[in-house]
C-alpha positions as CSV (number, residue, x, y, z in Angstrom):
1,M,-18.1,-24.1,-18.4
2,A,-20.5,-27.0,-18.6
3,S,-19.7,-30.2,-16.7
4,N,-17.3,-32.6,-18.4
5,N,-19.4,-35.6,-17.4
6,H,-21.8,-36.0,-20.3
7,S,-21.4,-39.7,-21.0
8,H,-24.6,-40.7,-19.2
9,E,-26.6,-38.2,-21.2
10,L,-25.4,-39.3,-24.7
11,K,-27.6,-41.4,-26.9
12,L,-27.2,-42.1,-30.6
13,N,-29.9,-44.0,-32.4
14,K,-30.5,-44.9,-36.0
15,F,-32.4,-42.2,-37.8
16,E,-35.9,-43.1,-39.0
17,A,-37.6,-40.4,-41.1
18,P,-41.2,-39.7,-40.2
19,Q,-43.5,-41.2,-42.7
20,G,-45.1,-37.9,-43.4
21,L,-41.7,-36.3,-44.3
22,K,-40.9,-39.2,-46.8
23,T,-44.4,-39.0,-48.3
24,A,-44.1,-35.2,-48.7
25,S,-40.7,-35.5,-50.4
26,F,-41.9,-38.0,-53.0
27,A,-45.1,-35.9,-53.6
28,F,-43.0,-32.8,-54.1
29,I,-40.8,-34.6,-56.6
30,F,-43.8,-35.8,-58.5
31,I,-45.3,-32.3,-58.6
32,G,-41.9,-31.0,-59.9
33,L,-41.7,-33.6,-62.7
34,I,-45.3,-32.8,-63.8
35,T,-44.4,-29.1,-63.8
36,F,-41.3,-29.7,-65.8
37,V,-43.0,-31.8,-68.4
38,L,-45.9,-29.4,-68.9
39,G,-43.6,-26.4,-69.0
40,Y,-41.2,-28.0,-71.5
41,A,-44.2,-28.7,-73.8
42,K,-46.4,-25.6,-73.2
43,N,-44.4,-22.7,-71.8
44,P,-40.6,-23.2,-72.0
45,E,-39.8,-19.5,-71.2
46,R,-41.6,-19.7,-67.9
47,L,-40.3,-23.1,-67.1
48,W,-36.6,-22.2,-67.4
49,T,-36.9,-18.9,-65.4
50,S,-38.6,-20.8,-62.6
51,Y,-36.1,-23.7,-62.9
52,L,-33.1,-21.3,-62.7
53,T,-34.6,-19.6,-59.7
54,S,-35.2,-22.8,-57.7
55,F,-32.0,-24.4,-58.9
56,F,-29.9,-21.5,-57.7
57,F,-31.8,-21.3,-54.4
58,F,-30.8,-24.9,-53.5
59,A,-27.4,-24.9,-55.2
60,S,-26.3,-21.8,-53.2
61,I,-27.4,-23.3,-49.9
62,T,-25.7,-26.6,-50.7
63,A,-22.4,-24.9,-51.8
64,C,-22.4,-22.7,-48.7
65,A,-23.0,-25.7,-46.5
66,M,-19.8,-27.2,-47.9
67,F,-18.1,-23.8,-47.2
68,F,-19.3,-24.0,-43.6
69,I,-17.8,-27.5,-43.2
70,A,-14.5,-26.3,-44.7
71,F,-14.1,-23.2,-42.7
72,N,-14.8,-25.0,-39.5
73,Y,-12.1,-27.6,-40.4
74,A,-9.7,-24.8,-41.4
75,A,-10.3,-22.9,-38.2
76,K,-10.0,-26.1,-36.1
77,A,-13.3,-25.2,-34.5
78,G,-14.4,-27.6,-31.8
79,W,-17.9,-26.3,-30.9
80,S,-19.5,-27.3,-34.2
81,I,-18.4,-30.9,-34.3
82,S,-21.7,-32.3,-33.0
83,I,-23.7,-30.4,-35.6
84,R,-21.3,-30.8,-38.5
85,R,-23.1,-33.9,-39.7
86,F,-26.2,-31.7,-40.3
87,A,-24.2,-29.7,-42.9
88,E,-22.8,-32.9,-44.3
89,A,-26.4,-34.1,-44.9
90,T,-27.1,-30.8,-46.7
91,V,-24.2,-31.3,-49.1
92,S,-25.6,-34.8,-50.0
93,F,-27.7,-32.8,-52.5
94,M,-24.5,-32.1,-54.6
95,P,-24.9,-35.1,-57.0
96,V,-28.5,-33.9,-57.7
97,M,-27.1,-30.3,-58.1
98,L,-24.7,-31.6,-60.7
99,L,-27.3,-33.5,-62.6
100,S,-29.6,-30.5,-62.5
101,S,-26.8,-28.4,-64.0
102,F,-26.8,-30.6,-67.1
103,V,-30.6,-30.1,-67.4
104,L,-30.3,-26.3,-67.0
105,I,-27.9,-26.2,-70.0
106,L,-30.8,-27.3,-72.1
107,G,-32.6,-24.0,-71.2
108,F,-29.7,-21.6,-71.9
109,K,-31.2,-20.5,-75.2
110,Y,-34.4,-19.4,-73.4
111,L,-32.5,-17.5,-70.7
112,Y,-29.4,-15.9,-72.1
113,V,-28.7,-13.5,-74.9
114,W,-25.2,-14.9,-75.3
115,A,-26.5,-18.4,-76.0
116,D,-27.5,-17.1,-79.4
117,P,-24.4,-17.3,-81.7
118,A,-25.8,-14.4,-83.8
119,K,-26.1,-12.1,-80.8
120,L,-22.9,-13.0,-79.0
121,P,-20.6,-10.8,-81.2
122,L,-22.7,-7.8,-80.3
123,L,-21.4,-7.8,-76.7
124,S,-18.6,-5.3,-76.0
125,G,-15.0,-5.9,-75.1
126,G,-14.0,-9.3,-74.0
127,K,-17.6,-10.3,-73.0
128,S,-18.1,-12.1,-76.3
129,L,-15.2,-14.5,-75.4
130,Y,-16.0,-14.8,-71.7
131,L,-19.7,-15.5,-72.4
132,A,-19.1,-17.9,-75.3
133,P,-21.4,-20.9,-74.5
134,W,-18.6,-23.5,-74.5
135,F,-16.6,-21.3,-72.0
136,V,-19.6,-20.8,-69.7
137,I,-20.5,-24.5,-69.7
138,T,-16.9,-25.3,-68.9
139,R,-16.8,-23.1,-65.9
140,F,-20.3,-24.2,-64.9
141,L,-19.2,-27.9,-64.9
142,I,-15.9,-27.2,-63.2
143,F,-17.8,-25.7,-60.3
144,G,-20.2,-28.6,-60.0
145,L,-17.6,-31.4,-60.5
146,G,-15.1,-29.6,-58.2
147,C,-17.7,-29.2,-55.4
148,L,-18.7,-32.9,-55.7
149,A,-15.0,-34.0,-55.7
150,F,-14.2,-32.0,-52.5
151,R,-17.4,-33.3,-50.9
152,Q,-16.5,-36.9,-51.7
153,I,-13.1,-36.4,-50.0
154,I,-14.0,-34.3,-47.0
155,V,-17.3,-35.8,-46.1
156,G,-16.0,-39.2,-47.1
157,N,-13.2,-38.9,-44.6
158,S,-15.6,-37.7,-41.9
159,L,-17.8,-40.8,-42.4
160,K,-14.8,-43.1,-42.6
161,Q,-13.6,-41.7,-39.2
162,D,-16.9,-42.9,-37.6
163,K,-15.8,-46.5,-38.4
164,T,-12.0,-46.4,-38.0
165,G,-11.6,-43.8,-35.4
166,D,-8.5,-42.6,-37.2
167,H,-7.7,-39.0,-36.0
168,E,-5.4,-38.5,-38.9
169,L,-8.4,-38.1,-41.2
170,T,-9.3,-34.9,-39.4
171,Y,-5.9,-33.4,-40.0
172,K,-6.1,-34.4,-43.7
173,N,-9.4,-32.7,-44.0
174,I,-7.9,-29.4,-42.7
175,A,-5.6,-29.3,-45.8
176,Y,-8.5,-30.3,-48.2
177,S,-10.7,-27.7,-46.6
178,V,-8.2,-24.9,-47.2
179,G,-8.1,-26.0,-50.8
180,F,-11.8,-26.0,-51.1
181,I,-12.1,-22.5,-49.7
182,G,-9.8,-21.2,-52.4
183,F,-11.7,-23.1,-55.1
184,F,-15.0,-21.9,-53.7
185,A,-13.9,-18.2,-53.6
186,I,-13.1,-18.2,-57.3
187,F,-15.7,-20.6,-58.9
188,F,-18.7,-19.7,-56.8
189,S,-18.2,-16.1,-57.9
190,L,-18.0,-17.2,-61.5
191,F,-21.1,-19.5,-61.0
192,A,-23.1,-16.5,-59.8
193,L,-21.8,-14.2,-62.6
194,D,-22.5,-16.8,-65.3
195,L,-26.0,-17.8,-64.2
196,L,-27.5,-14.6,-62.8
197,M,-25.4,-11.5,-63.7
198,S,-25.2,-12.5,-67.4
199,L,-29.0,-12.5,-67.7
200,L,-28.4,-8.8,-68.4
201,P,-25.0,-9.0,-70.1
202,T,-24.6,-5.3,-70.5
203,W,-24.6,-4.8,-66.7
204,Y,-21.8,-5.7,-64.3
205,S,-20.9,-5.5,-60.6
206,T,-17.5,-6.3,-59.1
207,I,-19.1,-7.6,-55.9
208,F,-21.9,-9.6,-57.4
209,G,-20.3,-13.0,-56.4
210,I,-19.9,-11.8,-52.8
211,Y,-23.5,-10.6,-52.8
212,L,-24.8,-14.1,-53.7
213,F,-22.4,-15.7,-51.3
214,S,-23.6,-13.6,-48.4
215,G,-27.2,-14.5,-49.2
216,G,-26.4,-18.2,-49.7
217,I,-24.5,-18.5,-46.4
218,Q,-27.3,-16.6,-44.5
219,A,-29.8,-19.0,-46.0
220,F,-27.7,-22.1,-45.1
221,M,-27.5,-20.9,-41.5
222,A,-31.3,-20.6,-41.5
223,V,-31.5,-24.2,-42.6
224,L,-29.0,-25.3,-40.0
225,A,-30.9,-23.4,-37.3
226,I,-34.1,-25.3,-38.2
227,M,-32.3,-28.6,-38.1
228,V,-30.7,-27.9,-34.7
229,V,-34.0,-26.9,-33.2
230,W,-35.7,-30.0,-34.6
231,L,-33.0,-32.5,-33.7
232,K,-31.5,-31.3,-30.5
233,N,-34.0,-33.0,-28.2
234,S,-34.8,-35.9,-30.6
235,K,-34.4,-39.5,-29.7
236,W,-31.7,-39.9,-32.3
237,I,-28.9,-37.7,-30.9
238,S,-29.9,-37.1,-27.3
239,G,-27.1,-35.2,-25.4
240,Y,-24.9,-34.4,-28.4
241,V,-26.6,-31.1,-29.4
242,N,-28.0,-28.5,-27.0
243,I,-29.1,-24.9,-26.5
244,E,-25.5,-23.7,-26.6
245,H,-25.0,-24.9,-30.2
246,Q,-28.4,-23.4,-31.1
247,H,-27.3,-20.1,-29.7
248,D,-24.1,-20.0,-31.7
249,V,-25.9,-21.0,-34.9
250,A,-28.3,-18.1,-34.3
251,K,-25.4,-15.7,-33.8
252,F,-24.0,-16.8,-37.2
253,L,-27.4,-16.3,-38.7
254,K,-27.6,-12.7,-37.3
255,G,-24.0,-12.0,-38.4
256,F,-24.5,-13.1,-42.0
257,T,-27.8,-11.1,-42.0
258,V,-25.7,-8.0,-41.4
259,F,-23.1,-9.1,-43.9
260,W,-25.7,-9.5,-46.6
261,A,-27.1,-6.0,-45.9
262,Y,-23.6,-4.5,-46.0
263,I,-22.8,-6.1,-49.4
264,A,-26.2,-5.2,-50.8
265,F,-25.9,-1.6,-49.6
266,S,-22.3,-1.3,-50.9
267,Q,-23.4,-2.5,-54.4
268,F,-26.3,-0.1,-54.5
269,M,-24.6,2.9,-53.1
270,L,-21.6,2.8,-55.4
271,I,-23.8,2.4,-58.5
272,W,-26.2,5.1,-57.4
273,Y,-23.3,7.5,-56.6
274,A,-21.5,6.9,-59.9
275,N,-24.7,7.1,-61.9
276,I,-23.3,5.4,-65.0
277,P,-26.1,4.3,-67.4
278,E,-24.5,0.8,-67.9
279,E,-24.8,0.2,-64.2
280,T,-28.0,2.0,-63.2
281,E,-30.1,0.0,-65.6
282,F,-30.1,-2.9,-63.1
283,Y,-31.8,-0.9,-60.4
284,I,-34.0,1.0,-62.7
285,M,-35.5,-2.3,-63.9
286,R,-36.2,-3.2,-60.2
287,S,-37.9,0.1,-59.4
288,L,-40.6,-0.1,-62.1
289,N,-43.7,-2.2,-62.8
290,G,-44.3,-3.2,-59.2
291,W,-40.7,-4.3,-58.5
292,M,-40.1,-1.4,-56.0
293,S,-42.3,-3.2,-53.4
294,V,-40.2,-6.3,-53.8
295,S,-37.0,-4.3,-53.4
296,F,-38.2,-2.8,-50.2
297,A,-39.5,-6.2,-49.0
298,L,-35.9,-7.5,-49.2
299,L,-34.6,-4.6,-47.2
300,I,-37.2,-5.0,-44.5
301,F,-37.7,-8.7,-44.2
302,R,-34.2,-10.0,-45.1
303,F,-32.3,-7.5,-43.0
304,I,-34.2,-5.3,-40.6
305,V,-36.7,-7.8,-39.2
306,P,-34.2,-10.8,-38.7
307,F,-31.6,-8.5,-37.3
308,M,-33.9,-6.8,-34.8
309,V,-35.5,-10.1,-33.8
310,L,-32.2,-11.9,-33.2
311,L,-30.6,-9.1,-31.2
312,P,-31.7,-10.3,-27.7
313,R,-29.9,-13.3,-26.2
314,G,-33.2,-14.9,-25.3
315,A,-34.5,-14.8,-28.9
316,K,-31.5,-16.9,-30.1
317,R,-32.4,-19.6,-27.5
318,N,-36.2,-19.5,-28.2
319,D,-37.1,-22.4,-30.5
320,S,-40.2,-20.7,-32.0
321,I,-38.6,-17.3,-32.6
322,L,-35.5,-18.9,-34.2
323,V,-37.5,-21.2,-36.5
324,G,-39.9,-18.4,-37.5
325,T,-37.0,-16.1,-38.3
326,S,-35.2,-18.8,-40.2
327,I,-38.2,-19.5,-42.4
328,L,-38.5,-15.8,-43.1
329,V,-34.8,-15.7,-44.2
330,L,-35.4,-18.7,-46.5
331,V,-38.4,-17.1,-48.1
332,M,-36.5,-13.9,-48.6
333,H,-33.5,-15.8,-50.1
334,Y,-35.9,-17.2,-52.7
335,L,-37.4,-13.7,-53.3
336,D,-33.9,-12.3,-53.7
337,I,-33.0,-14.7,-56.5
338,Y,-36.4,-14.2,-58.0
339,W,-35.7,-10.4,-57.9
340,L,-32.4,-11.0,-59.7
341,V,-34.0,-13.2,-62.4
342,Y,-37.5,-12.1,-63.3
343,P,-37.2,-8.4,-64.1
344,N,-35.2,-9.5,-67.2
345,F,-38.2,-11.2,-68.6
346,F,-41.9,-10.9,-69.3
347,D,-41.7,-7.1,-69.9
348,G,-40.4,-6.6,-66.4
349,I,-43.7,-7.5,-64.7
350,P,-43.7,-9.8,-61.6
351,Q,-44.9,-13.3,-62.4
352,F,-45.6,-16.0,-59.8
353,N,-48.0,-18.9,-60.0
354,F,-48.1,-22.6,-60.8
355,W,-44.7,-22.7,-62.6
356,E,-42.7,-21.2,-59.8
357,I,-44.4,-23.2,-57.0
358,G,-44.2,-26.5,-58.9
359,M,-40.5,-26.2,-59.7
360,F,-39.6,-25.1,-56.2
361,L,-41.5,-28.1,-54.7
362,G,-39.7,-30.4,-57.1
363,F,-36.3,-29.3,-55.9
364,L,-37.4,-29.2,-52.3
365,G,-38.5,-32.8,-52.6
366,L,-35.1,-33.8,-54.0
367,F,-33.4,-31.8,-51.3
368,L,-35.3,-33.5,-48.5
369,M,-34.9,-37.0,-50.1
370,T,-31.1,-36.7,-50.3
371,M,-30.9,-35.6,-46.6
372,I,-33.2,-38.4,-45.5
373,K,-31.2,-41.0,-47.4
374,F,-27.9,-39.6,-45.9
375,F,-29.2,-39.6,-42.3
376,T,-30.6,-43.1,-42.7
377,K,-27.3,-44.5,-43.9
378,N,-24.9,-42.7,-41.6
379,N,-24.5,-41.6,-38.0
380,M,-26.1,-38.3,-37.2
381,V,-23.1,-37.2,-35.3
382,A,-19.3,-37.4,-36.1
383,I,-18.8,-39.6,-33.0
384,N,-15.0,-40.2,-33.4
385,D,-13.8,-36.7,-34.2
386,P,-10.9,-35.9,-31.8
387,R,-12.5,-32.6,-30.9
388,M,-15.8,-33.9,-29.9
389,H,-15.1,-33.1,-26.2
390,E,-15.0,-29.4,-27.1
391,A,-18.5,-29.6,-28.6
392,L,-19.9,-31.5,-25.6
393,N,-18.4,-29.0,-23.2
394,H,-19.3,-25.9,-25.3
395,H,-20.8,-23.0,-23.3
396,V,-21.9,-19.6,-24.7
397,T,-21.0,-16.7,-22.5
398,Y,-22.6,-13.8,-24.5
C-alpha cells in the first residue's frame, strides 16, 4: 500500500482554463450555429441526421457519466473519490442536453416514419401506439428531465459537501444513486430505442438498449482517461490524482471494450442464426453500398485494437498510449452511431462532409464550455468526502 502521509503533497488551486481551450470552444459553437442555420434553410434532411448523430454521441457520454457517479456511490467505492469531480463536470452538459432535446423534436418529421400521422397506422402490432409522436416525446422528456433532476440532487449534494463537510450527504447520495440506476436502466434503453432503433421501425432487437449503453460507457471511460492524464500532474490538483487512478480507469476502459464487443456479437449472432427477414434487414443494409468497410472498421478499431493495446500493465500507465487509445475509442463511438443512423437515409450510401463536421464541432464546443464553467466555479476534487483517504492511499496490485 502507498504511504498514508500524503498531506504535504496535496495542492488544490482554482482552475483557470487555458485561453486556447476557451477560444476553441466558442469557435466550435459558432461553427455549429452556422451549420445549423444553413442546414435548416438549405438541407434539412442532412442537418437532422448529422444533428441526431452528434446529439446522441454527447448525450450517451453524459448519461453514462452520471451512471458512473451513481454506481460508485452505490458500491461505496473509495478509490474513485478524487476523480469523481471529473465525471461531475461531464454531467454539467445535461442542461444543454435537455435543451438540445427540444430542438431535436423539430426534426422528427425528417427522421422518423412514425412522425407522419398518415404512415403511423401502417406499423404492425402495438408499434403504432408505442411510436405515437406524443408518447415518444413524453418518454424522451422524462429521460432528459429525470437525468437533470438526479444530477441536481446527487452532484448538488457533492458540491454542498465541499462547503459544509457534512458526511451525511454522502450516505443520502447512496440512496439517490440506487434510484438513478433503476431509472437509467429503463429510460436509457427507451431513449436508445426511440431515437435510433425506430429509424427503421420494422426492425427490432431486444438488447439494443444494452448495446448503446455498452458503447456509451466505453466512450465515457475514454473521456475520463483523457481527463485523468491531462490533470493528474497539473497545478490545480497536485497530489490528489496519480498513476494508480489512471491504471484503474484504463482497466475500466478495457473491460467495457470487451463488454461492447460481447453485446455487439450477441446481437449479430442471434439475428444471423435465426435468419428472420424482419431482423436481417438491419445487417443487410450495413453490408451494401460501402457500409461493409465501416462494419469491419468497428470490429477492428473499437474492439480488437483497444483490447490488444490495453492488455499490458505498462500500456495502462503510459500517458501517450492511453490517450491515443481513448481518442480512437471516441472516434469509433461516433462512427458506431453514424453506422446506426445513416444507412437508413440517402439511398444507403455513406455521406460525410461539412454538415457532419459542423454539427459535431458545435456540440463539442458546448460540451467543453459547460465543463470549463463547472471547473471554474467549483473545486476540482470532492475534498470533504469521508472516503477521500481511500482514494489517496489507493494502490493497484495487478
